[in-house]
PDB file of N, CA, C and O in Angstrom:
ATOM      1  N   UNK A   1     -10.248 147.647  67.095  1.00  0.00           N
ATOM      2  CA  UNK A   1     -11.266 146.885  66.390  1.00  0.00           C
ATOM      3  C   UNK A   1     -10.690 146.349  65.081  1.00  0.00           C
ATOM      4  O   UNK A   1      -9.925 147.024  64.392  1.00  0.00           O
ATOM      5  N   UNK A   2     -11.072 145.143  64.769  1.00  0.00           N
ATOM      6  CA  UNK A   2     -10.616 144.540  63.518  1.00  0.00           C
ATOM      7  C   UNK A   2     -11.464 145.049  62.351  1.00  0.00           C
ATOM      8  O   UNK A   2     -12.516 145.661  62.539  1.00  0.00           O
ATOM      9  N   UNK A   3     -10.980 144.780  61.165  1.00  0.00           N
ATOM     10  CA  UNK A   3     -11.709 145.188  59.954  1.00  0.00           C
ATOM     11  C   UNK A   3     -13.103 144.557  59.932  1.00  0.00           C
ATOM     12  O   UNK A   3     -14.077 145.205  59.550  1.00  0.00           O
ATOM     13  N   UNK A   4     -13.189 143.295  60.342  1.00  0.00           N
ATOM     14  CA  UNK A   4     -14.479 142.600  60.341  1.00  0.00           C
ATOM     15  C   UNK A   4     -15.446 143.240  61.335  1.00  0.00           C
ATOM     16  O   UNK A   4     -16.632 143.382  61.036  1.00  0.00           O
ATOM     17  N   UNK A   5     -14.960 143.623  62.497  1.00  0.00           N
ATOM     18  CA  UNK A   5     -15.823 144.258  63.500  1.00  0.00           C
ATOM     19  C   UNK A   5     -16.332 145.610  63.014  1.00  0.00           C
ATOM     20  O   UNK A   5     -17.493 145.960  63.228  1.00  0.00           O
ATOM     21  N   UNK A   6     -15.457 146.364  62.362  1.00  0.00           N
ATOM     22  CA  UNK A   6     -15.854 147.660  61.813  1.00  0.00           C
ATOM     23  C   UNK A   6     -16.905 147.469  60.727  1.00  0.00           C
ATOM     24  O   UNK A   6     -17.891 148.204  60.673  1.00  0.00           O
ATOM     25  N   UNK A   7     -16.695 146.491  59.870  1.00  0.00           N
ATOM     26  CA  UNK A   7     -17.647 146.212  58.793  1.00  0.00           C
ATOM     27  C   UNK A   7     -18.995 145.790  59.358  1.00  0.00           C
ATOM     28  O   UNK A   7     -20.037 146.228  58.870  1.00  0.00           O
ATOM     29  N   UNK A   8     -18.983 144.945  60.380  1.00  0.00           N
ATOM     30  CA  UNK A   8     -20.238 144.519  61.007  1.00  0.00           C
ATOM     31  C   UNK A   8     -20.963 145.696  61.657  1.00  0.00           C
ATOM     32  O   UNK A   8     -22.190 145.771  61.593  1.00  0.00           O
ATOM     33  N   UNK A   9     -20.230 146.607  62.276  1.00  0.00           N
ATOM     34  CA  UNK A   9     -20.840 147.788  62.888  1.00  0.00           C
ATOM     35  C   UNK A   9     -21.470 148.676  61.815  1.00  0.00           C
ATOM     36  O   UNK A   9     -22.585 149.167  61.992  1.00  0.00           O
ATOM     37  N   UNK A  10     -20.754 148.885  60.697  1.00  0.00           N
ATOM     38  CA  UNK A  10     -21.308 149.674  59.594  1.00  0.00           C
ATOM     39  C   UNK A  10     -22.546 149.000  59.022  1.00  0.00           C
ATOM     40  O   UNK A  10     -23.515 149.665  58.657  1.00  0.00           O
ATOM     41  N   UNK A  11     -22.505 147.681  58.949  1.00  0.00           N
ATOM     42  CA  UNK A  11     -23.634 146.912  58.436  1.00  0.00           C
ATOM     43  C   UNK A  11     -24.864 147.098  59.326  1.00  0.00           C
ATOM     44  O   UNK A  11     -25.976 147.263  58.825  1.00  0.00           O
ATOM     45  N   UNK A  12     -24.664 147.071  60.630  1.00  0.00           N
ATOM     46  CA  UNK A  12     -25.774 147.286  61.564  1.00  0.00           C
ATOM     47  C   UNK A  12     -26.388 148.672  61.392  1.00  0.00           C
ATOM     48  O   UNK A  12     -27.609 148.822  61.411  1.00  0.00           O
ATOM     49  N   UNK A  13     -25.540 149.681  61.224  1.00  0.00           N
ATOM     50  CA  UNK A  13     -26.026 151.050  61.036  1.00  0.00           C
ATOM     51  C   UNK A  13     -26.831 151.154  59.740  1.00  0.00           C
ATOM     52  O   UNK A  13     -27.906 151.755  59.720  1.00  0.00           O
ATOM     53  N   UNK A  14     -26.315 150.575  58.670  1.00  0.00           N
ATOM     54  CA  UNK A  14     -27.011 150.632  57.380  1.00  0.00           C
ATOM     55  C   UNK A  14     -28.342 149.894  57.432  1.00  0.00           C
ATOM     56  O   UNK A  14     -29.330 150.356  56.861  1.00  0.00           O
ATOM     57  N   UNK A  15     -28.377 148.755  58.109  1.00  0.00           N
ATOM     58  CA  UNK A  15     -29.635 148.011  58.239  1.00  0.00           C
ATOM     59  C   UNK A  15     -30.668 148.822  59.012  1.00  0.00           C
ATOM     60  O   UNK A  15     -31.852 148.823  58.673  1.00  0.00           O
ATOM     61  N   UNK A  16     -30.206 149.514  60.060  1.00  0.00           N
ATOM     62  CA  UNK A  16     -31.112 150.347  60.849  1.00  0.00           C
ATOM     63  C   UNK A  16     -31.661 151.493  59.991  1.00  0.00           C
ATOM     64  O   UNK A  16     -32.857 151.781  60.030  1.00  0.00           O
ATOM     65  N   UNK A  17     -30.789 152.144  59.218  1.00  0.00           N
ATOM     66  CA  UNK A  17     -31.218 153.222  58.324  1.00  0.00           C
ATOM     67  C   UNK A  17     -32.217 152.700  57.294  1.00  0.00           C
ATOM     68  O   UNK A  17     -33.209 153.364  56.994  1.00  0.00           O
ATOM     69  N   UNK A  18     -31.955 151.512  56.754  1.00  0.00           N
ATOM     70  CA  UNK A  18     -32.843 150.901  55.762  1.00  0.00           C
ATOM     71  C   UNK A  18     -34.217 150.650  56.370  1.00  0.00           C
ATOM     72  O   UNK A  18     -35.241 150.927  55.745  1.00  0.00           O
ATOM     73  N   UNK A  19     -34.234 150.121  57.596  1.00  0.00           N
ATOM     74  CA  UNK A  19     -35.492 149.846  58.290  1.00  0.00           C
ATOM     75  C   UNK A  19     -36.252 151.149  58.564  1.00  0.00           C
ATOM     76  O   UNK A  19     -37.470 151.204  58.394  1.00  0.00           O
ATOM     77  N   UNK A  20     -35.536 152.196  58.988  1.00  0.00           N
ATOM     78  CA  UNK A  20     -36.164 153.489  59.247  1.00  0.00           C
ATOM     79  C   UNK A  20     -36.767 154.078  57.976  1.00  0.00           C
ATOM     80  O   UNK A  20     -37.875 154.613  57.997  1.00  0.00           O
ATOM     81  N   UNK A  21     -36.034 153.975  56.875  1.00  0.00           N
ATOM     82  CA  UNK A  21     -36.555 154.473  55.600  1.00  0.00           C
ATOM     83  C   UNK A  21     -37.794 153.700  55.175  1.00  0.00           C
ATOM     84  O   UNK A  21     -38.748 154.282  54.659  1.00  0.00           O
ATOM     85  N   UNK A  22     -37.782 152.399  55.389  1.00  0.00           N
ATOM     86  CA  UNK A  22     -38.929 151.566  55.042  1.00  0.00           C
ATOM     87  C   UNK A  22     -40.163 152.015  55.824  1.00  0.00           C
ATOM     88  O   UNK A  22     -41.256 152.110  55.266  1.00  0.00           O
ATOM     89  N   UNK A  23     -39.984 152.290  57.115  1.00  0.00           N
ATOM     90  CA  UNK A  23     -41.099 152.751  57.941  1.00  0.00           C
ATOM     91  C   UNK A  23     -41.579 154.128  57.490  1.00  0.00           C
ATOM     92  O   UNK A  23     -42.783 154.382  57.451  1.00  0.00           O
ATOM     93  N   UNK A  24     -40.651 155.015  57.152  1.00  0.00           N
ATOM     94  CA  UNK A  24     -41.016 156.354  56.696  1.00  0.00           C
ATOM     95  C   UNK A  24     -41.787 156.292  55.380  1.00  0.00           C
ATOM     96  O   UNK A  24     -42.772 157.007  55.198  1.00  0.00           O
ATOM     97  N   UNK A  25     -41.339 155.444  54.475  1.00  0.00           N
ATOM     98  CA  UNK A  25     -42.027 155.290  53.190  1.00  0.00           C
ATOM     99  C   UNK A  25     -43.434 154.755  53.411  1.00  0.00           C
ATOM    100  O   UNK A  25     -44.386 155.234  52.794  1.00  0.00           O
ATOM    101  N   UNK A  26     -43.570 153.770  54.285  1.00  0.00           N
ATOM    102  CA  UNK A  26     -44.887 153.219  54.585  1.00  0.00           C
ATOM    103  C   UNK A  26     -45.815 154.252  55.183  1.00  0.00           C
ATOM    104  O   UNK A  26     -46.992 154.310  54.826  1.00  0.00           O
ATOM    105  N   UNK A  27     -45.305 155.067  56.089  1.00  0.00           N
ATOM    106  CA  UNK A  27     -46.127 156.099  56.729  1.00  0.00           C
ATOM    107  C   UNK A  27     -46.553 157.164  55.719  1.00  0.00           C
ATOM    108  O   UNK A  27     -47.707 157.593  55.716  1.00  0.00           O
ATOM    109  N   UNK A  28     -45.627 157.587  54.868  1.00  0.00           N
ATOM    110  CA  UNK A  28     -45.966 158.601  53.868  1.00  0.00           C
ATOM    111  C   UNK A  28     -46.951 158.064  52.839  1.00  0.00           C
ATOM    112  O   UNK A  28     -47.858 158.778  52.412  1.00  0.00           O
ATOM    113  N   UNK A  29     -46.777 156.828  52.447  1.00  0.00           N
ATOM    114  CA  UNK A  29     -47.686 156.228  51.466  1.00  0.00           C
ATOM    115  C   UNK A  29     -49.084 156.086  52.056  1.00  0.00           C
ATOM    116  O   UNK A  29     -50.075 156.251  51.345  1.00  0.00           O
ATOM    117  N   UNK A  30     -49.174 155.783  53.344  1.00  0.00           N
ATOM    118  CA  UNK A  30     -50.474 155.622  53.991  1.00  0.00           C
ATOM    119  C   UNK A  30     -51.202 156.955  54.119  1.00  0.00           C
ATOM    120  O   UNK A  30     -52.431 156.993  54.074  1.00  0.00           O
ATOM    121  N   UNK A  31     -50.465 158.041  54.276  1.00  0.00           N
ATOM    122  CA  UNK A  31     -51.080 159.356  54.445  1.00  0.00           C
ATOM    123  C   UNK A  31     -51.587 159.936  53.130  1.00  0.00           C
ATOM    124  O   UNK A  31     -52.524 160.734  53.124  1.00  0.00           O
ATOM    125  N   UNK A  32     -50.987 159.548  52.040  1.00  0.00           N
ATOM    126  CA  UNK A  32     -51.336 160.070  50.714  1.00  0.00           C
ATOM    127  C   UNK A  32     -51.209 161.587  50.632  1.00  0.00           C
ATOM    128  O   UNK A  32     -51.824 162.210  49.766  1.00  0.00           O
ATOM    129  N   UNK A  33     -50.424 162.188  51.516  1.00  0.00           N
ATOM    130  CA  UNK A  33     -50.246 163.636  51.506  1.00  0.00           C
ATOM    131  C   UNK A  33     -48.937 164.054  50.837  1.00  0.00           C
ATOM    132  O   UNK A  33     -48.793 165.196  50.401  1.00  0.00           O
ATOM    133  N   UNK A  34     -48.011 163.144  50.762  1.00  0.00           N
ATOM    134  CA  UNK A  34     -46.708 163.497  50.207  1.00  0.00           C
ATOM    135  C   UNK A  34     -46.713 163.365  48.684  1.00  0.00           C
ATOM    136  O   UNK A  34     -47.528 162.648  48.103  1.00  0.00           O
ATOM    137  N   UNK A  35     -45.800 164.062  48.074  1.00  0.00           N
ATOM    138  CA  UNK A  35     -45.703 163.999  46.619  1.00  0.00           C
ATOM    139  C   UNK A  35     -45.042 162.690  46.199  1.00  0.00           C
ATOM    140  O   UNK A  35     -44.288 162.078  46.956  1.00  0.00           O
ATOM    141  N   UNK A  36     -45.343 162.288  44.993  1.00  0.00           N
ATOM    142  CA  UNK A  36     -44.737 161.058  44.486  1.00  0.00           C
ATOM    143  C   UNK A  36     -43.230 161.239  44.317  1.00  0.00           C
ATOM    144  O   UNK A  36     -42.473 160.270  44.375  1.00  0.00           O
ATOM    145  N   UNK A  37     -42.800 162.476  44.110  1.00  0.00           N
ATOM    146  CA  UNK A  37     -41.374 162.752  43.973  1.00  0.00           C
ATOM    147  C   UNK A  37     -40.638 162.456  45.281  1.00  0.00           C
ATOM    148  O   UNK A  37     -39.537 161.905  45.268  1.00  0.00           O
ATOM    149  N   UNK A  38     -41.246 162.820  46.398  1.00  0.00           N
ATOM    150  CA  UNK A  38     -40.650 162.535  47.709  1.00  0.00           C
ATOM    151  C   UNK A  38     -40.554 161.037  47.930  1.00  0.00           C
ATOM    152  O   UNK A  38     -39.526 160.538  48.387  1.00  0.00           O
ATOM    153  N   UNK A  39     -41.619 160.319  47.607  1.00  0.00           N
ATOM    154  CA  UNK A  39     -41.605 158.865  47.767  1.00  0.00           C
ATOM    155  C   UNK A  39     -40.551 158.226  46.870  1.00  0.00           C
ATOM    156  O   UNK A  39     -39.845 157.310  47.292  1.00  0.00           O
ATOM    157  N   UNK A  40     -40.444 158.702  45.649  1.00  0.00           N
ATOM    158  CA  UNK A  40     -39.438 158.169  44.729  1.00  0.00           C
ATOM    159  C   UNK A  40     -38.031 158.386  45.269  1.00  0.00           C
ATOM    160  O   UNK A  40     -37.183 157.498  45.192  1.00  0.00           O
ATOM    161  N   UNK A  41     -37.791 159.572  45.816  1.00  0.00           N
ATOM    162  CA  UNK A  41     -36.469 159.889  46.361  1.00  0.00           C
ATOM    163  C   UNK A  41     -36.136 158.979  47.535  1.00  0.00           C
ATOM    164  O   UNK A  41     -35.016 158.477  47.637  1.00  0.00           O
ATOM    165  N   UNK A  42     -37.115 158.764  48.429  1.00  0.00           N
ATOM    166  CA  UNK A  42     -36.894 157.893  49.582  1.00  0.00           C
ATOM    167  C   UNK A  42     -36.672 156.443  49.151  1.00  0.00           C
ATOM    168  O   UNK A  42     -35.826 155.748  49.712  1.00  0.00           O
ATOM    169  N   UNK A  43     -37.427 155.995  48.165  1.00  0.00           N
ATOM    170  CA  UNK A  43     -37.260 154.625  47.675  1.00  0.00           C
ATOM    171  C   UNK A  43     -35.891 154.439  47.021  1.00  0.00           C
ATOM    172  O   UNK A  43     -35.274 153.381  47.141  1.00  0.00           O
ATOM    173  N   UNK A  44     -35.424 155.478  46.330  1.00  0.00           N
ATOM    174  CA  UNK A  44     -34.099 155.408  45.713  1.00  0.00           C
ATOM    175  C   UNK A  44     -33.015 155.329  46.789  1.00  0.00           C
ATOM    176  O   UNK A  44     -32.052 154.575  46.650  1.00  0.00           O
ATOM    177  N   UNK A  45     -33.174 156.109  47.863  1.00  0.00           N
ATOM    178  CA  UNK A  45     -32.230 156.043  48.981  1.00  0.00           C
ATOM    179  C   UNK A  45     -32.238 154.655  49.605  1.00  0.00           C
ATOM    180  O   UNK A  45     -31.188 154.106  49.938  1.00  0.00           O
ATOM    181  N   UNK A  46     -33.435 154.093  49.759  1.00  0.00           N
ATOM    182  CA  UNK A  46     -33.565 152.766  50.359  1.00  0.00           C
ATOM    183  C   UNK A  46     -32.864 151.718  49.492  1.00  0.00           C
ATOM    184  O   UNK A  46     -32.180 150.838  50.014  1.00  0.00           O
ATOM    185  N   UNK A  47     -33.030 151.809  48.192  1.00  0.00           N
ATOM    186  CA  UNK A  47     -32.376 150.875  47.274  1.00  0.00           C
ATOM    187  C   UNK A  47     -30.855 151.019  47.328  1.00  0.00           C
ATOM    188  O   UNK A  47     -30.126 150.028  47.284  1.00  0.00           O
ATOM    189  N   UNK A  48     -30.389 152.254  47.422  1.00  0.00           N
ATOM    190  CA  UNK A  48     -28.955 152.496  47.542  1.00  0.00           C
ATOM    191  C   UNK A  48     -28.404 151.873  48.824  1.00  0.00           C
ATOM    192  O   UNK A  48     -27.325 151.281  48.817  1.00  0.00           O
ATOM    193  N   UNK A  49     -29.145 152.009  49.918  1.00  0.00           N
ATOM    194  CA  UNK A  49     -28.730 151.392  51.179  1.00  0.00           C
ATOM    195  C   UNK A  49     -28.684 149.879  51.049  1.00  0.00           C
ATOM    196  O   UNK A  49     -27.763 149.231  51.548  1.00  0.00           O
ATOM    197  N   UNK A  50     -29.682 149.322  50.376  1.00  0.00           N
ATOM    198  CA  UNK A  50     -29.722 147.867  50.201  1.00  0.00           C
ATOM    199  C   UNK A  50     -28.504 147.386  49.406  1.00  0.00           C
ATOM    200  O   UNK A  50     -27.930 146.343  49.717  1.00  0.00           O
ATOM    201  N   UNK A  51     -28.118 148.141  48.391  1.00  0.00           N
ATOM    202  CA  UNK A  51     -26.933 147.790  47.606  1.00  0.00           C
ATOM    203  C   UNK A  51     -25.669 147.835  48.466  1.00  0.00           C
ATOM    204  O   UNK A  51     -24.818 146.949  48.378  1.00  0.00           O
ATOM    205  N   UNK A  52     -25.554 148.870  49.296  1.00  0.00           N
ATOM    206  CA  UNK A  52     -24.388 148.980  50.183  1.00  0.00           C
ATOM    207  C   UNK A  52     -24.369 147.841  51.198  1.00  0.00           C
ATOM    208  O   UNK A  52     -23.308 147.306  51.517  1.00  0.00           O
ATOM    209  N   UNK A  53     -25.545 147.474  51.703  1.00  0.00           N
ATOM    210  CA  UNK A  53     -25.649 146.356  52.649  1.00  0.00           C
ATOM    211  C   UNK A  53     -25.188 145.068  51.973  1.00  0.00           C
ATOM    212  O   UNK A  53     -24.433 144.291  52.558  1.00  0.00           O
ATOM    213  N   UNK A  54     -25.638 144.847  50.752  1.00  0.00           N
ATOM    214  CA  UNK A  54     -25.250 143.636  50.012  1.00  0.00           C
ATOM    215  C   UNK A  54     -23.744 143.569  49.799  1.00  0.00           C
ATOM    216  O   UNK A  54     -23.138 142.506  49.938  1.00  0.00           O
ATOM    217  N   UNK A  55     -23.137 144.716  49.457  1.00  0.00           N
ATOM    218  CA  UNK A  55     -21.686 144.735  49.250  1.00  0.00           C
ATOM    219  C   UNK A  55     -20.935 144.397  50.533  1.00  0.00           C
ATOM    220  O   UNK A  55     -19.955 143.653  50.505  1.00  0.00           O
ATOM    221  N   UNK A  56     -21.394 144.942  51.656  1.00  0.00           N
ATOM    222  CA  UNK A  56     -20.728 144.654  52.931  1.00  0.00           C
ATOM    223  C   UNK A  56     -20.920 143.198  53.337  1.00  0.00           C
ATOM    224  O   UNK A  56     -20.001 142.570  53.862  1.00  0.00           O
ATOM    225  N   UNK A  57     -22.122 142.659  53.092  1.00  0.00           N
ATOM    226  CA  UNK A  57     -22.364 141.245  53.406  1.00  0.00           C
ATOM    227  C   UNK A  57     -21.464 140.352  52.559  1.00  0.00           C
ATOM    228  O   UNK A  57     -20.930 139.359  53.053  1.00  0.00           O
ATOM    229  N   UNK A  58     -21.293 140.704  51.283  1.00  0.00           N
ATOM    230  CA  UNK A  58     -20.398 139.939  50.408  1.00  0.00           C
ATOM    231  C   UNK A  58     -18.953 140.019  50.898  1.00  0.00           C
ATOM    232  O   UNK A  58     -18.194 139.055  50.795  1.00  0.00           O
ATOM    233  N   UNK A  59     -18.592 141.174  51.426  1.00  0.00           N
ATOM    234  CA  UNK A  59     -17.239 141.362  51.947  1.00  0.00           C
ATOM    235  C   UNK A  59     -16.987 140.460  53.158  1.00  0.00           C
ATOM    236  O   UNK A  59     -15.870 139.984  53.365  1.00  0.00           O
ATOM    237  N   UNK A  60     -18.031 140.231  53.951  1.00  0.00           N
ATOM    238  CA  UNK A  60     -17.892 139.403  55.149  1.00  0.00           C
ATOM    239  C   UNK A  60     -17.965 137.910  54.853  1.00  0.00           C
ATOM    240  O   UNK A  60     -17.489 137.093  55.641  1.00  0.00           O
ATOM    241  N   UNK A  61     -18.562 137.555  53.715  1.00  0.00           N
ATOM    242  CA  UNK A  61     -18.712 136.149  53.355  1.00  0.00           C
ATOM    243  C   UNK A  61     -17.451 135.673  52.644  1.00  0.00           C
ATOM    244  O   UNK A  61     -17.046 136.268  51.646  1.00  0.00           O
ATOM    245  N   UNK A  62     -16.831 134.619  53.139  1.00  0.00           N
ATOM    246  CA  UNK A  62     -15.603 134.139  52.489  1.00  0.00           C
ATOM    247  C   UNK A  62     -15.901 133.544  51.112  1.00  0.00           C
ATOM    248  O   UNK A  62     -16.945 132.929  50.893  1.00  0.00           O
ATOM    249  N   UNK A  63     -14.963 133.745  50.200  1.00  0.00           N
ATOM    250  CA  UNK A  63     -15.091 133.167  48.859  1.00  0.00           C
ATOM    251  C   UNK A  63     -14.782 131.679  48.934  1.00  0.00           C
ATOM    252  O   UNK A  63     -13.770 131.267  49.502  1.00  0.00           O
ATOM    253  N   UNK A  64     -15.666 130.888  48.354  1.00  0.00           N
ATOM    254  CA  UNK A  64     -15.467 129.442  48.327  1.00  0.00           C
ATOM    255  C   UNK A  64     -15.277 129.030  46.875  1.00  0.00           C
ATOM    256  O   UNK A  64     -16.158 129.231  46.040  1.00  0.00           O
ATOM    257  N   UNK A  65     -14.143 128.464  46.592  1.00  0.00           N
ATOM    258  CA  UNK A  65     -13.862 128.012  45.234  1.00  0.00           C
ATOM    259  C   UNK A  65     -14.325 126.569  45.121  1.00  0.00           C
ATOM    260  O   UNK A  65     -13.861 125.691  45.849  1.00  0.00           O
ATOM    261  N   UNK A  66     -15.247 126.341  44.196  1.00  0.00           N
ATOM    262  CA  UNK A  66     -15.809 124.996  44.039  1.00  0.00           C
ATOM    263  C   UNK A  66     -14.934 124.149  43.156  1.00  0.00           C
ATOM    264  O   UNK A  66     -15.248 122.985  42.910  1.00  0.00           O
TER     265      UNK A  66
END
């Protein structure tokens, strides 16, 4: 596998994790049974995943010098 293929595979995994966290946060928020600390922790994880996704997407996008 090339570096680009590996990066795309990692990107797919991270996007799936991000989507799963989003669903979990929505379910917990709807139940109103979880602590705000748990929700904060999950949201922080989701934001961290989003940052990692952005870095990988930037890595795949070629630099264009204007």
